[in-house]
C-alpha positions as CSV (number, residue, x, y, z in Angstrom):
1,M,116.9,100.0,146.5
2,H,114.7,101.7,143.9
3,D,111.2,102.3,145.3
4,T,110.7,105.0,142.6
5,M,112.3,105.9,139.4
6,T,113.6,109.4,138.7
7,V,113.9,111.4,135.5
8,I,116.5,114.2,135.6
9,N,116.4,116.5,132.6
10,V,119.1,119.1,132.4
11,F,118.3,122.1,130.2
12,D,121.1,124.3,128.9
13,L,120.0,127.7,127.7
14,E,120.6,131.4,127.4
15,P,120.0,133.3,130.7
16,S,117.2,135.3,129.0
17,K,115.3,132.1,128.4
18,Q,115.5,130.6,131.9
19,Q,112.3,132.2,133.3
20,P,110.2,131.4,130.2
21,L,111.4,127.8,130.4
22,V,110.5,127.6,134.1
23,E,107.1,129.0,133.3
24,L,106.5,126.5,130.5
25,L,107.7,123.5,132.6
26,T,105.6,124.6,135.5
27,E,102.5,124.8,133.2
28,G,103.3,121.4,131.7
29,A,103.7,119.9,135.2
30,E,100.4,121.4,136.4
31,Q,98.4,120.7,133.3
32,V,99.7,117.3,132.2
33,V,102.4,115.6,134.3
34,R,100.7,115.7,137.7
35,H,97.7,113.8,136.2
36,R,99.7,111.0,134.7
37,P,99.4,107.6,136.4
38,G,102.5,106.8,138.4
39,F,103.6,110.4,138.9
40,V,105.0,111.0,142.4
41,A,106.7,114.4,142.6
42,L,108.5,117.1,140.5
43,E,111.1,119.7,141.4
44,L,112.5,122.4,139.2
45,L,115.9,123.8,140.0
46,V,117.5,126.9,138.4
47,S,121.2,127.8,138.2
48,N,122.2,131.1,139.7
49,D,123.9,132.1,136.5
50,G,120.8,131.6,134.5
51,T,122.2,129.0,132.1
52,R,120.6,125.8,133.4
53,V,117.2,124.5,134.5
54,V,117.0,121.0,136.1
55,N,113.7,119.1,136.1
56,R,113.7,116.2,138.6
57,A,110.6,114.1,138.4
58,R,109.9,110.9,140.4
59,W,107.7,108.1,139.1
60,R,106.5,104.8,140.5
61,S,107.9,102.7,137.6
62,L,109.8,102.8,134.4
63,G,106.5,101.8,132.7
64,D,104.8,104.9,134.0
65,I,107.7,107.0,132.6
66,K,107.5,105.4,129.2
67,A,103.7,105.8,129.1
68,A,104.0,109.5,130.1
69,F,106.6,110.2,127.4
70,E,104.2,108.7,124.8
71,D,101.5,111.2,125.8
72,P,101.0,113.7,122.9
73,A,100.3,116.5,125.4
74,L,103.6,115.9,127.1
75,Q,105.4,115.6,123.8
76,D,104.1,119.0,122.9
77,Y,105.5,120.5,126.0
78,A,108.8,118.8,125.4
79,R,108.9,120.2,121.8
80,R,108.2,123.7,123.1
81,A,110.9,123.3,125.8
82,G,113.3,122.2,123.1
83,E,112.7,125.5,121.3
84,L,114.1,127.3,124.4
85,A,116.9,125.0,125.5
86,R,118.9,121.9,124.8
87,A,117.6,119.1,127.0
88,T,119.5,116.0,128.2
89,P,117.1,113.7,130.0
90,H,118.1,110.5,131.8
91,V,116.3,107.9,133.9
92,Y,117.8,107.0,137.3
93,S,117.2,104.4,140.1
94,T,118.0,105.3,143.7
95,A,121.2,103.7,144.9
96,H,121.3,105.3,148.3
97,R,119.3,107.8,150.2
98,L,120.3,109.9,153.2
99,S,118.2,112.4,155.1
100,V,118.3,114.3,158.3
101,S,115.7,113.1,160.9
102,A,113.2,115.6,162.0
103,A,114.7,115.6,165.5
104,A,118.2,116.3,164.3
105,A,117.0,119.0,161.9
106,G,115.7,121.0,164.9
């Protein structure tokens, strides 16, 4: 059951660098990622202690992910993010999905 592919990139960093990283990732998402073929959605999560940022991006296919990662503009954002934090990206397929129906959510 993988209708889309997901890249989850966990960034470990000093708390003082969390907001600058979020700003950089937001800029990269708006300027580059959202315009790439196959892009579906992106979500940035921040830890309450300031030591992590999680970038969760959904794509139509693994080929779309590979093509995006070859884009020099995206590589530049990745390099700049690497100056602020240690990144550990991985690609995932959906094994199971559960959601609350609109009626149940009230």
